[in-house]
C-alpha positions in Angstrom: -33.6 4.2 -6.8 -31.7 1.0 -7.9 -28.0 0.8 -8.6 -28.3 1.4 -12.4 -30.6 4.3 -11.9 -28.1 5.8 -9.5 -25.4 5.4 -12.1 -27.5 6.9 -14.9 -28.8 9.9 -13.0 -26.0 10.8 -10.5 -22.6 9.3 -11.3 -22.5 9.4 -15.1 -22.1 13.2 -14.9 -18.7 12.6 -13.3 -17.5 11.1 -16.5 -16.5 12.9 -19.7 -17.1 12.4 -23.3 -14.6 9.9 -24.7 -13.2 9.1 -21.4 -11.8 5.6 -20.4 -15.1 5.2 -18.4 -16.8 4.4 -21.6 -20.0 6.1 -20.2 -20.1 3.7 -17.2 -21.9 1.3 -19.7 -19.3 -1.7 -19.6 -17.7 -3.8 -16.9 -14.5 -1.8 -16.8 -12.6 1.3 -18.1 -10.3 1.1 -20.9 -7.4 3.4 -21.5 -3.7 3.4 -22.4 -1.0 5.2 -20.3 1.0 7.9 -22.1 4.1 6.5 -23.7 7.2 6.7 -21.8 5.5 6.9 -18.4 4.9 4.6 -15.4 1.2 4.5 -14.0 1.0 5.4 -10.3 -2.1 3.7 -8.5 -3.3 4.6 -5.1 -6.2 3.7 -2.9 -7.7 5.2 0.4 -10.8 4.3 2.2 -12.9 6.3 4.7 -15.4 4.9 7.2 -18.1 7.1 8.9 -17.3 7.5 12.6 -13.7 6.8 12.2 -12.4 9.1 9.5 -15.1 11.6 9.4 -18.1 12.6 11.5 -21.6 11.4 10.3 -22.6 15.1 10.6 -19.9 16.4 8.2 -21.3 17.8 4.9 -21.1 15.0 2.5 -19.7 17.1 -0.4 -16.8 17.9 1.9 -16.2 14.3 2.8 -16.1 13.4 -0.9 -13.7 16.2 -1.6 -11.4 15.0 1.1 -11.6 11.3 -0.1 -10.4 12.5 -3.6 -7.8 14.9 -2.3 -6.1 12.5 0.1 -5.7 10.2 -2.8 -4.3 12.9 -5.1 -1.9 13.7 -2.3 -0.5 10.3 -2.6 0.0 10.9 -6.4 1.8 14.2 -5.6 4.2 12.4 -3.1 5.4 10.2 -5.9 5.8 13.2 -8.4 2.8 12.0 -10.4 0.1 13.8 -12.4 -3.5 12.6 -12.0 -5.5 10.9 -14.8 -8.7 9.7 -13.3 -10.2 7.5 -10.4 -12.4 4.7 -9.4 -15.0 5.0 -6.9 -16.5 2.5 -4.5 -19.6 3.3 -2.1 -20.9 1.0 0.5 -24.1 2.6 2.0 -25.3 1.8 5.6 -28.7 0.4 4.8 -30.2 1.0 1.3 -29.0 3.1 -1.6 -29.6 6.7 -0.8 -29.8 9.0 -3.9 -29.8 12.2 -1.7 -26.5 11.1 -0.1 -25.1 10.0 -3.5 -26.1 13.4 -5.0 -24.1 15.2 -2.2 -21.1 13.1 -2.6 -21.2 13.5 -6.5 -21.6 17.3 -5.9 -18.2 17.4 -4.1 -16.5 15.1 -6.5 -17.6 17.3 -9.5 -16.4 20.4 -7.9 -12.8 19.0 -7.5 -12.8 17.2 -10.9 -13.1 20.6 -12.5 -10.3 22.0 -10.3 -7.9 19.2 -10.9 -8.7 18.3 -14.5 -9.8 14.6 -13.9 -12.8 12.3 -14.3 -14.4 9.3 -12.8 -13.4 6.0 -14.6 -15.9 3.6 -12.9 -16.5 1.9 -9.6 -19.2 0.0 -7.6 -22.1 0.7 -5.3 -23.4 -1.6 -2.5 -25.8 -1.4 0.4 -26.0 -3.0 3.8 -22.7 -2.2 5.2 -24.0 -0.8 8.6 -21.9 2.3 8.0 -21.2 4.5 5.2 -17.8 3.3 3.7 -16.1 5.2 0.9 -13.2 3.9 -1.2 -11.4 5.7 -3.9 -8.6 4.5 -6.2 -6.6 7.3 -8.0 -4.6 6.8 -11.0 -1.8 8.9 -12.2 1.4 8.9 -14.3 5.1 9.8 -13.9 8.0 9.7 -16.2 9.2 6.1 -16.5 11.6 5.2 -13.6 11.3 8.7 -12.0 8.7 8.3 -9.3 9.6 9.7 -6.0 10.2 7.2 -3.3 10.6 7.0 0.3 13.9 5.0 0.2 16.4 7.5 -1.3 17.4 9.8 1.6 21.0 10.0 2.3 23.0 11.4 5.4 23.6 15.1 4.7 20.4 15.6 2.9 18.1 18.5 4.0 14.7 17.7 5.2 11.9 20.0 3.8 8.1 20.4 4.4 5.5 22.2 2.4 3.0 24.6 3.6 2.2 24.7 7.2 2.0 21.8 9.8 -0.5 20.7 12.3 -3.4 22.8 11.2 -5.6 19.8 10.4 -4.8 18.2 13.8 -5.8 21.3 15.6 -8.9 21.7 13.5 -9.9 18.2 14.6 -9.4 19.4 18.1 -11.9 22.3 17.3 -14.5 20.0 16.2 -14.1 17.8 19.2 -14.6 20.8 21.4 -11.1 20.4 22.9 -10.1 24.0 21.6 -11.9 27.2 20.7 -13.3 26.9 17.2 -11.3 28.3 14.3 -12.8 28.3 10.9 -9.4 28.2 9.1 -8.1 25.2 11.1 -11.3 23.4 10.6 -11.2 24.1 6.9 -7.6 22.5 6.6 -9.1 19.4 8.3 -12.0 19.1 6.0 -10.3 20.1 2.7 -6.7 19.3 2.5 -4.7 20.7 -0.6 -2.8 18.0 -2.6 0.5 19.5 -3.7 0.5 18.1 -7.2 2.4 20.9 -8.8 5.2 20.7 -6.2 5.4 17.0 -6.4 5.8 17.0 -10.2 8.5 19.8 -9.9 10.5 17.7 -7.3 11.1 14.8 -9.8 14.8 14.6 -10.3 15.5 17.0 -7.3 14.3 15.1 -4.1 15.9 12.1 -2.9 12.9 10.8 -1.0 9.3 12.1 -0.5 6.0 11.3 1.0 2.8 13.1 2.1 2.1 13.9 5.6 -1.2 11.9 6.5 -0.4 10.2 9.8 1.6 13.0 11.3 5.0 14.7 10.5 7.0 12.9 13.0 5.5 9.4 12.1 5.8 10.1 8.3 9.5 11.4 8.6 10.0 8.1 10.5 8.7 6.2 7.4 11.5 7.8 5.3 14.1 7.0 8.0 13.0 3.2 8.0 12.9 3.0 4.2 16.1 4.8 3.7 17.8 3.2 6.7 18.8 6.7 8.1 18.2 8.9 11.1 17.0 12.6 11.1 17.5 15.7 13.3 14.4 18.0 13.2 14.3 21.6 14.6 10.9 22.3 16.0 11.5 26.1 15.8 11.7 25.7 12.0 8.5 23.8 11.5 6.3 26.3 9.6 3.0 27.1 11.4 0.0 29.1 10.3 -1.0 32.2 12.2 -4.0 30.4 13.6 -1.7 27.6 14.9 0.8 30.0 16.5 -2.0 31.7 18.3 -3.3 28.5 19.8 0.1 27.5 20.7 0.8 30.7 22.4 -2.3 30.0 24.7 -1.5 26.3 25.1 2.3 25.4 24.4 1.5 21.6 25.2 -0.1 21.5 21.8 3.2 21.4 20.1 3.2 17.7 20.3 -0.2 17.7 18.5 1.2 19.9 15.8 4.2 17.7 15.3 2.6 14.3 15.4 -1.1 15.0 14.4 -2.2 13.7 11.0 -4.3 14.9 8.0 -2.0 17.7 6.8 -1.4 16.2 3.4 1.6 18.5 3.0 4.8 17.0 1.4 7.8 16.1 3.3 10.9 15.3 1.3 14.7 15.2 1.5 17.2 16.5 -0.9 21.1 17.1 -1.2 22.2 20.6 -0.1 23.4 21.2 -3.7 19.8 20.9 -5.0 18.5 23.6 -2.4 18.4 26.4 -4.9 16.7 24.3 -7.5 14.3 23.0 -4.9 13.3 26.6 -3.9 12.8 27.5 -7.5 10.6 24.4 -8.0 8.5 25.4 -5.0 8.2 29.0 -6.3 7.2 27.7 -9.7 4.4 25.6 -8.0 3.4 28.6 -5.8 3.8 26.6 -2.6 5.9 27.7 0.4 8.4 25.2 1.8 10.9 25.1 4.7 14.0 23.1 5.5 13.6 21.8 9.0 16.4 19.6 9.6 18.9 17.1 8.2 19.3 13.5 7.4 21.9 11.7 9.7 23.6 8.3 10.0 21.8 5.9 12.4 18.2 5.3 12.9 17.0 7.8 15.4 14.6 10.6 14.7 15.7 13.5 17.0 13.6 16.5 17.6 15.4 19.6 18.9 12.7 21.3 20.8 12.5 25.2 21.1 14.3 25.3 24.4 17.3 23.5 22.8 16.5 20.1 24.3 17.1 17.2 22.0 14.8 14.2 22.3 14.2 11.0 20.4 10.3 11.3 20.1 8.1 8.2 19.7 6.6 7.6 16.3 3.3 9.2 17.1 0.7 9.7 14.4 -2.3 7.7 13.6 -2.3 4.0 13.5 -5.2 1.7 12.6 -6.0 -0.7 15.4 
C-alpha cells in the first residue's frame, strides 16, 4: 500500500466532515482560531525502544502519544481542537501497523471530541517513530505558565503520583506485575477539565511527565523560587501503597519517576477553596503537598521528618 492509499483507506476516517483537514486532500489544514483566544500548540515524539516497547499494543501506543500531548494542553489551561500526525515506519509502509495506530487514535478522538487535521508518513527510519502536534485554545492572555509561583503559594498535585513509574518497573520485571499500575503507564489521563478550571486561579502549572520532583523543579527554575514538599502528603494509589509497604526504597521511584501526566500547580492560599471547587467540578482529586519558598532549593521532608534537598531526578534525554 502506497502513501496515498494509506491516507485514503486508513487515516481519512480520523477526520470529520467540514473539519480543517479538508478531507486530507490538500497540502495543509485551514482553520481560524476562536475569537478572543490564543492558540496553544505542542508536540511530542515517541521512538520504539526508547519511549515504548516494540511488543506494546500499537493502539495503546497511539493513545498514549495523543494523551501526552493533550496533557500539555491541560497544563496550560487549554481546550483541544485537533492534531497533526507524523509517522516514520522502520522499513516500508505497513498498513496493518497503521490500522492499529488509527484504531487507538479514533477511540480517543471520540472521548476527547477532536479530529486529525493532517500530517505526513514516511518509511525507512530504521525504527518506528511517532510524532504528534496538538492544537488547543485558551482565553487570550490567560494561559497557565510555569513562571508565576510566589513564596507562600501552596503546591498541589492531581490524582495519584508514581503509578506509571511503578508500572514500568512491572513491565521490566523489577516488581510483581500489577494490572492497574501497568494501565497507568500505557494510558495516562490528561486532566483537561481541571486545567481549564484552574485558569485565573493557579499561579503556575505544568504536567508531570519527567517525574514530580524534576517537574516541580522546572516551576522553581522558571519562577525563581524554592519549594518544600512533604512526602507523606503525596497522594498514592492503593496499588502503589501496597508496593511501597513491601519495598520502602521505591519512594524515590514514586517521587522522581515519569509518565504520570498529572498536573502540578501552585496557587495563593486565598484561592484554596476555589481550587478545591474547581477540582470537584472536574471530578479530579487534588492534594496540597507543600509550599513555595524564597530561594532556589527544592526540599523534600521525608516521612521520618528528615529534610533533604533532592537531586532533580526524572527523565532526561541523553
